[in-house]
ZAMARGU-4260 file (C-alpha; in steps of 0.2 Angstrom, whole numbers, plus 5000, padded with zeros to 4 digits):
<rodrens>
0) 5296/5511/4843 | 5306/5497/4837 | 5297/5486/4825 | 5300/5468/4825 | 5307/5460/4810
5) 5299/5446/4801 | 5310/5433/4809 | 5307/5441/4826 | 5288/5440/4823 | 5288/5422/4819
10) 5300/5419/4833 | 5287/5428/4844 | 5273/5418/4838 | 5282/5401/4840 | 5286/5407/4857
15) 5268/5410/4861 | 5263/5393/4853 | 5277/5385/4862 | 5269/5390/4878 | 5250/5389/4874
20) 5248/5375/4862 | 5255/5361/4872 | 5243/5365/4886 | 5229/5366/4875 | 5234/5349/4867
25) 5236/5340/4884 | 5219/5345/4891 | 5210/5340/4875 | 5219/5323/4875 | 5214/5319/4892
30) 5196/5323/4889 | 5196/5313/4873 | 5204/5299/4881 | 5192/5299/4895 | 5177/5299/4883
35) 5185/5285/4873 | 5188/5275/4888 | 5170/5277/4894 | 5164/5272/4877 | 5176/5258/4874
40) 5179/5250/4891 | 5175/5231/4891 | 5158/5228/4899 | 5146/5213/4902 | 5127/5214/4903
45) 5112/5204/4900 | 5093/5203/4903 | 5084/5193/4916 | 5067/5185/4912 | 5054/5174/4920
50) 5057/5156/4914 | 5039/5152/4913 | 5032/5169/4906 | 5047/5176/4897 | 5043/5193/4905
55) 5058/5203/4912 | 5062/5203/4930 | 5067/5219/4938 | 5074/5222/4955 | 5086/5206/4954
60) 5102/5208/4964 | 5117/5205/4953 | 5135/5202/4960 | 5151/5199/4950 | 5166/5199/4961
65) 5166/5215/4970 | 5153/5223/4958 | 5135/5224/4963 | 5120/5231/4953 | 5101/5228/4951
70) 5091/5224/4936 | 5080/5238/4929 | 5062/5238/4924 | 5067/5229/4908 | 5077/5216/4917
75) 5093/5223/4911 | 5110/5225/4920 | 5127/5231/4915 | 5144/5227/4924 | 5162/5229/4920
80) 5170/5214/4912 | 5182/5204/4923 | 5200/5200/4920 | 5199/5184/4930 | 5187/5170/4930
85) 5172/5174/4941 | 5154/5169/4945 | 5139/5180/4941 | 5127/5178/4956 | 5109/5182/4954
90) 5099/5185/4971 | 5081/5187/4966 | 5072/5186/4983 | 5059/5173/4988 | 5049/5174/4971
95) 5063/5166/4961 | 5076/5153/4963 | 5094/5160/4965 | 5105/5157/4950 | 5124/5157/4946
100) 5134/5158/4930 | 5152/5157/4927 | 5160/5171/4918 | 5176/5170/4908 | 5189/5184/4908
105) 5185/5198/4896 | 5168/5191/4891 | 5157/5204/4884 | 5142/5195/4878 | 5124/5200/4881
110) 5118/5187/4893 | 5100/5180/4893 | 5096/5173/4910 | 5080/5164/4914 | 5075/5163/4932
115) 5063/5149/4938 | 5049/5156/4948 | 5049/5149/4966 | 5033/5156/4973 | 5016/5149/4971
120) 4999/5156/4976 | 4981/5152/4974 | 4964/5149/4982 | 4957/5133/4989 | 4938/5131/4988
125) 4925/5118/4993 | 4922/5106/4978 | 4903/5106/4980 | 4899/5123/4986 | 4913/5133/4979
130) 4915/5142/4997 | 4933/5147/5001 | 4941/5135/5014 | 4952/5143/5028 | 4964/5133/5038
135) 4969/5121/5024 | 4988/5117/5025 | 4997/5119/5008 | 5014/5112/5006 | 5027/5111/4992
140) 5035/5094/4994 | 5052/5091/4985 | 5058/5075/4977 | 5065/5069/4994 | 5047/5069/5001
145) 5051/5083/5013 | 5041/5099/5014 | 5052/5114/5009 | 5039/5127/5012 | 5020/5128/5018
150) 5006/5140/5021 | 4989/5139/5028 | 4974/5147/5019 | 4967/5163/5026 | 4948/5167/5028
155) 4946/5169/5009 | 4955/5152/5006 | 4970/5161/4999 | 4988/5154/5001 | 5005/5159/4995
160) 5021/5149/4997 | 5039/5153/4993 | 5055/5143/4990 | 5046/5130/4980 | 5059/5118/4974
165) 5061/5112/4956 | 5050/5097/4952 | 5040/5099/4968 | 5022/5092/4971 | 5009/5102/4980
170) 5001/5093/4994 | 4984/5100/5001 | 4976/5093/5017 | 4964/5100/5029 | 4952/5093/5043
175) 4938/5084/5035 | 4944/5086/5017 | 4953/5073/5005 | 4971/5075/5004 | 4976/5080/4987
180) 4993/5079/4979 | 4998/5085/4961 | 5013/5091/4952 | 5016/5110/4952 | 5025/5111/4935
185) 5028/5128/4927 | 5014/5137/4937 | 5014/5151/4949 | 4996/5152/4952 | 4986/5136/4956
190) 4968/5136/4962 | 4961/5120/4968 | 4944/5112/4973 | 4945/5099/4987 | 4931/5087/4991
195) 4927/5081/5009 | 4937/5065/5013 | 4921/5056/5018 | 4914/5044/5005 | 4898/5034/5008
200) 4887/5023/4998 | 4879/5005/4998 | 4887/4989/4994 | 4875/4977/4985 | 4875/4961/4976
205) 4873/4963/4957 | 4855/4958/4959 | 4852/4973/4970 | 4852/4965/4987 | 4862/4975/5001
210) 4877/4965/5007 | 4880/4965/5026 | 4897/4962/5033 | 4907/4969/5018 | 4923/4977/5022
215) 4926/4994/5014 | 4944/5000/5015 | 4956/5013/5009 | 4974/5014/5015 | 4973/5011/5034
220) 4954/5016/5036 | 4942/5001/5037 | 4923/5000/5040 | 4911/4986/5039 | 4893/4987/5031
225) 4878/4984/5042 | 4862/4975/5037 | 4857/4989/5024 | 4874/4987/5015 | 4878/5005/5019
230) 4895/5012/5023 | 4903/5029/5028 | 4922/5029/5025 | 4932/5044/5032 | 4950/5048/5028
235) 4949/5045/5009 | 4963/5053/5000 | 4963/5060/4983 | 4968/5047/4970 | 4966/5032/4981
240) 4955/5017/4977 | 4942/5011/4989 | 4943/4992/4990 | 4927/4982/4994 | 4925/4963/4998
245) 4911/4953/5005 | 4910/4935/5010 | 4903/4925/4995 | 4907/4939/4982 | 4922/4945/4972
250) 4933/4959/4977 | 4930/4976/4968 | 4940/4992/4969 | 4937/5009/4962 | 4943/5027/4964
255) 4929/5039/4970 | 4937/5054/4960 | 4927/5069/4964 | 4912/5059/4971 | 4907/5059/4989
260) 4895/5045/4986 | 4900/5028/4978 | 4890/5012/4977 | 4897/4995/4973 | 4888/4980/4965
265) 4898/4964/4968 | 4898/4948/4958 | 4894/4931/4966 | 4909/4920/4970 | 4907/4901/4973
270) 4924/4893/4977 | 4927/4875/4972 | 4944/4871/4978 | 4957/4857/4980 | 4972/4857/4992
275) 4989/4856/4985 | 5004/4850/4996 | 5021/4859/4995 | 5027/4844/4985 | 5013/4845/4972
280) 5017/4864/4970 | 5036/4861/4968 | 5035/4847/4955 | 5031/4852/4938 | 5023/4835/4933
285) 5011/4835/4948 | 5007/4853/4947 | 5003/4853/4929 | 4992/4837/4931 | 4982/4846/4945
290) 4981/4862/4934 | 4974/4851/4920 | 4961/4844/4932 | 4955/4861/4935 | 4955/4866/4917
295) 4944/4851/4912 | 4932/4851/4928 | 4923/4863/4939 | 4938/4866/4950 | 4941/4885/4950
300) 4952/4887/4966 | 4967/4880/4974 | 4973/4880/4992 | 4992/4882/4993 | 5003/4880/5008
305) 5011/4897/5012 | 5018/4891/5029 | 5015/4873/5033 | 5014/4862/5049 | 5033/4862/5051
310) 5034/4881/5051 | 5043/4881/5035 | 5040/4891/5020 | 5044/4883/5003 | 5046/4899/4993
315) 5058/4913/4994 | 5049/4923/5007 | 5055/4940/5012 | 5049/4938/5029 | 5063/4945/5040
320) 5061/4934/5055 | 5057/4919/5046 | 5073/4920/5036 | 5083/4924/5052 | 5075/4908/5060
325) 5079/4897/5045 | 5061/4894/5041 | 5063/4899/5023 | 5067/4884/5012 | 5065/4890/4995
330) 5061/4876/4983 | 5051/4884/4969 | 5046/4900/4962 | 5029/4905/4970 | 5027/4920/4959
335) 5029/4910/4943 | 5016/4898/4950 | 5004/4912/4954 | 5006/4919/4937 | 5001/4902/4929
340) 4986/4900/4940 | 4980/4918/4936 | 4982/4914/4917 | 4970/4899/4920 | 4958/4909/4930
345) 4961/4899/4946 | 4957/4908/4963 | 4972/4906/4974 | 4971/4904/4993 | 4986/4905/5004
350) 4985/4892/5018 | 4995/4898/5034 | 4997/4886/5048 | 4998/4897/5063 | 5000/4890/5081
355) 5007/4873/5076 | 5024/4880/5072 | 5039/4870/5080 | 5051/4881/5070 | 5045/4897/5078
360) 5043/4889/5095 | 5061/4883/5096 | 5069/4899/5088 | 5059/4911/5099 | 5055/4902/5115
365) 5047/4918/5122 | 5031/4915/5111 | 5031/4896/5114 | 5018/4886/5124 | 5028/4882/5140
370) 5028/4867/5151 | 5024/4871/5169 | 5031/4854/5175 | 5048/4855/5166 | 5050/4874/5164
375) 5055/4870/5145 | 5045/4871/5129 | 5029/4861/5130 | 5026/4848/5116 | 5011/4838/5111
380) 5009/4819/5110 | 5019/4819/5094 | 5033/4828/5101 | 5029/4844/5092 | 5030/4862/5100
385) 5016/4874/5098 | 5016/4893/5098 | 5006/4902/5112 | 4991/4911/5104 | 4990/4923/5118
390) 5007/4931/5112 | 5005/4946/5101 | 5022/4943/5094 | 5016/4926/5088 | 5001/4936/5080
395) 5013/4948/5071 | 5024/4934/5065 | 5009/4926/5056 | 5000/4942/5051 | 5016/4947/5042
400) 5015/4931/5031 | 4997/4935/5028 | 5001/4952/5021 | 5015/4946/5011 | 5003/4933/5003
405) 4991/4947/4999 | 5005/4958/4991 | 5011/4943/4981 | 4993/4942/4973 | 4984/4928/4983
410) 4965/4931/4982 | 4962/4925/5000 | 4972/4920/5016 | 4966/4905/5025 | 4972/4902/5043
415) 4974/4884/5049 | 4978/4878/5067 | 4971/4895/5073 | 4969/4887/5091 | 4977/4881/5106
420) 4984/4863/5108 | 4971/4849/5109 | 4982/4834/5113 | 4996/4830/5125 | 4998/4834/5143
425) 4986/4848/5144 | 4988/4850/5162 | 5006/4855/5160 | 5002/4869/5148 | 5009/4886/5153
430) 5002/4901/5143 | 5008/4915/5155 | 4990/4919/5159 | 4976/4908/5166 | 4971/4895/5154
435) 4952/4899/5154 | 4939/4899/5141 | 4938/4918/5142 | 4956/4921/5140 | 4958/4908/5126
440) 4943/4914/5115 | 4948/4932/5118 | 4965/4929/5112 | 4959/4920/5096 | 4946/4934/5093
445) 4959/4948/5094 | 4972/4938/5083 | 4958/4936/5070 | 4952/4954/5071 | 4969/4961/5069
450) 4973/4950/5055 | 4957/4955/5045 | 4961/4973/5048 | 4978/4970/5041 | 4972/4962/5025
455) 4957/4973/5022 | 4967/4987/5013 | 4971/4974/5000 | 4954/4967/4998 | 4960/4950/5003
460) 4947/4940/5014 | 4952/4930/5029 | 4946/4912/5031 | 4949/4900/5045 | 4949/4881/5047
465) 4940/4875/5062 | 4936/4859/5070 | 4919/4852/5065 | 4913/4851/5083 | 4914/4870/5085
470) 4897/4870/5075 | 4889/4860/5088 | 4897/4864/5105 | 4894/4881/5113 | 4910/4882/5122
475) 4928/4882/5115 | 4932/4864/5118 | 4948/4870/5127 | 4956/4876/5111 | 4949/4894/5109
480) 4937/4891/5095 | 4920/4898/5099 | 4910/4900/5083 | 4900/4916/5087 | 4915/4925/5092
485) 4926/4920/5077 | 4912/4923/5065 | 4912/4941/5069 | 4929/4944/5063 | 4932/4933/5048
490) 4926/4932/5031 | 4925/4913/5029 | 4923/4899/5041 | 4929/4882/5034 | 4924/4868/5046
495) 4932/4851/5044 | 4917/4841/5044 | 4923/4825/5037 | 4910/4811/5040 | 4923/4798/5044
500) 4928/4809/5060 | 4911/4808/5068 | 4909/4795/5082 | 4897/4780/5082 | 4880/4786/5085
505) 4882/4804/5080 | 4866/4811/5072 | 4858/4794/5075 | 4869/4785/5063 | 4878/4769/5068
510) 4892/4774/5056 | 4891/4792/5052 | 4905/4789/5038 | 4892/4780/5028 | 4880/4795/5027
515) 4890/4809/5019 | 4875/4820/5014 | 4866/4820/5030 | 4882/4824/5041 | 4887/4838/5030
520) 4870/4846/5029 | 4866/4844/5048 | 4883/4851/5053 | 4880/4867/5042 | 4862/4869/5047
525) 4867/4867/5066 | 4881/4880/5065 | 4871/4891/5054 | 4858/4894/5067 | 4871/4903/5078
530) 4879/4916/5066 | 4873/4929/5054 | 4874/4926/5035 | 4880/4908/5037 | 4876/4904/5019
535) 4889/4917/5014 | 4902/4913/5028 | 4902/4894/5028 | 4914/4885/5015 | 4917/4868/5022
540) 4931/4855/5020 | 4924/4840/5012 | 4931/4822/5013 | 4939/4815/4997 | 4948/4800/5005
545) 4943/4784/5014 | 4947/4783/5033 | 4942/4771/5047 | 4926/4761/5047 | 4912/4761/5034
550) 4911/4762/5016 | 4925/4767/5004 | 4923/4785/4997 | 4921/4787/4978 | 4912/4799/4966
555) 4895/4795/4974 | 4900/4800/4992 | 4910/4815/4986 | 4895/4821/4976 | 4884/4819/4991
560) 4894/4830/5001 | 4894/4843/4987 | 4875/4842/4986 | 4873/4845/5004 | 4883/4862/5003
565) 4872/4867/4988 | 4856/4863/4997 | 4862/4873/5012 | 4867/4888/5000 | 4886/4888/5005
570) 4898/4899/4996 | 4907/4883/4990 | 4918/4869/4996 | 4936/4863/4998 | 4941/4845/4994
575) 4954/4837/5006 | 4965/4823/5001 | 4983/4822/5009 | 4990/4814/4993 | 4982/4826/4981
580) 4973/4812/4972 | 4956/4818/4969 | 4941/4809/4963 | 4938/4816/4946 | 4922/4806/4943
585) 4914/4817/4957 | 4918/4833/4947 | 4907/4841/4934 | 4914/4850/4918 | 4920/4868/4919
</rodrens>
């Protein structure tokens, strides 16, 4: 056997190594590289938690480019880092709001992502009994006012809504229960008690006497108390104030809260007012002089023209049609005047001249009284056009002024010329319907009823000026003013019972003007026999001027008229002087 030499031996080993070792090295390198790549590859991950509770959220779908994964039970996820800018998209399902986050190339940071819960559940129960309420509609309402999602409670009063937007409010409403609305905030469970939407009670005077004919209103719902002062008002939403006002008493409002019974005790109101012409309101000197008169005397109220006999408005009214017709002639800041009057504790009355409105009649002939002989617009003896009180569009035009006055803060609205024309060629009047007593009185009644309902939510009473003769005559005297019918749908009746306007022999007096006390008292007593609660409803216009035959009027005559209203028990009086020069000697101190 040939023995290998030393050199040959090593040559042999090297030969074997030259074959085996390189193979061994290449396999190991690949395994090591694979392991190293696995451990050192760039990744991005994070934890998803509930934004309200801080608890991890599992099962959230995660997408980054073409990669997709799902968070585990600890809310964790891991993905390969991206080489290009990408968006991490989280798809959590209905319980949470989807989210996105921009990811930079090569970013490896551990993300902490909070998801806002978008599901809300709870139970609705009866406030008094605690019984679950099925069939109640529960809505999540977004900032735009639209309901993004809603549900109806089951037989156990339970509900669940998903897709609740950020900043949403919960609205709960069901038949017979008060609508409730509140912010959801950082909650996923919200149990509520709701009360019936019917609130009842009694309206009384502060002395305890029940008050009939009080209006009780909330939003669009309005009821009137009976003789016992009781009311039942349905549709009372949560958080809304019930507004109550009664003839002869101050307005009051109160939120029922959780109560289903709410009584009111009203303070007595006796109005002692003067009338201000538009010029007196415009001019600082005249206005301040009359305000000073109120400060130093018993005058506690002012009647201000909101729309006068021309159909014009002397403040910057926002009435769209009036502006279109050019009826707005802004000459003074009404809101500033009202603020001043409130500071002086003056009760404010907005006088609105209704059917004597030549501006409206000519700008909108469709609502004007027409002339059957000429086919044109009818005019009275003074050449002034009238609006047809049978036209609902004419009603709406004036009611919009009344509501505007209420919103501006007037304490009361007073309609004047709420009637049909009384002078001119009456035979030529064309009203578009038979000119009968029934049609005239029904038109005035419906206009007043609609007006009072429009003002009721504001707690602003409606007063009307009427001819003094309406207290005596049973019919409407051709103008639609029938006492009993009007009294049923207004808060105050202001008859113009100026003694100088009564004819010779009236009441057995040769010159009625010379007997102011008797004329006023007799007029109120006669009319008072025909309506309910006349002492609270009547607030007459008194004469503070001299006119026609008889004595001149001064402190004695004006005081005599005032005394007649006190002896009758009226809710107050209004002084008329067209020049706004009032007899201070007739007025007591404040």
